[in-house]
C-alpha positions, 0 to 999 in steps of 0.5 A: 383360444389365444396363446398366452405368449405371442411369438416375437415379431407377430404383433403390431409394430409402432411407427416412429413419430415423424420429426415434425410432430415431436415436442421442441423445447426452446427459449424465446427471445424474451426468456433469453434476455431475462436470463442474460439480465439476471446474470448481469445483475448477479455479476454486478453484485458479485464482482464488487464484493470480490474486489472488496474482499481482495482489497481488504486482503491487500490492506491487511497484508500491507499493515502487516508489512508496516508492522514488520518494518516497525519491528526492524526500526525498533531493533535498529534503535535498540542497537544504536543507543536510541538513535533513529534510522537516518531519515531524509536524504543527504545534502550532497546529492543524496549519497549516504556514507557509511555504509552505503552502496554507490549511487542513490539510496536512503539512510534508513533503508541501509540502517534497517536492512539487516533487520528485514532479512535483506529483502526488498519485498517488504517495501512493496505494498500489495496492490500498488503499481510496480512503476510510478503512475507517471512512468518514472522509476524510483531512485532508490537502490537496494543496499549492496547493489551494483551501480548497474542494478535496477532501482526499485519501488518504495511504497512506504515513506519514512519520516525524513525529520528523524535523524536527518543529516539535512542541514536545513532540518537541523538549523530550524529544529525540524530534526530529532536524532534520538527517541529521548528527544521526542515529547510525544512518542505515541503520536509521532508518525514514523512511516506512511503509505506514499504513492512512490517514494521513500521519505516524507516530511512536513515541509512538502505541502502535498504530503498533508494535502487531502486532494493531492494527486495520486500520481505525485510520488510523495503524496499520502497514498490511499490505495487501500479502499480509500485509506492509507496506513500510518506506522506510529513510534509506539508500533501501532498501524492505523488506517486513515482517509486523506482528509483524516491524515491532513487534519492531524497536524492541525488537531494535535499541534496547538501553536504555530503556522500551518507549516510549523504545525506539520514540522512539529507533528513530524518530530513529535515535539508539541 
């Protein structure tokens, strides 16, 4: 009979399958194009969503920074008998004394500097450019800087009609020095998102222009998902479109011409 165990090497050998007869797995051109199209659709959905999430993160951080500046402003007011930090710019070439660094800076920045940890980072808005859209640099110097030190961007503009030494503001009652002089404190804008400046006031038409160029340094900046932020004197921070911000003087101030409405809105007396 046949042996149960065949010795190795005595059985029939399998011949290898020639390469020409193997199964070849490959994409057709149509399948490849379909995959590329699917990837493109997924990217078109995912990228805006990711950008929107990043934008919301920047907006939240910017609002937090505004609130921090608001706390510093409140601290300065409390330690200076109710006087606001100095808004606007000096009539004599923008130089403030005392105390101020030689060269151009802003009074309110000097006044709240001790309360922000003497750090300029809080004044730089997340997502905002490090230089102005027109390529210019800010004229603001940090306190205690040397004349040779660089000037830095300021993405938050302080209300120039608060405790300003501008003669024109005082002569026309466009200025308030102290908290006690404000009738509508909760509706007084103290700080706003600006393109690339450090002050704002009602006399500048573009500040309340819903179509103002986002390359104009003093324009209301809508860099956070089409909205800009406003810090009010009661500590609130709110977000608004350019159209909403531009309508606020008209909606709140019942009397006066367009510029008078803006001035009164900016000093809280209406």
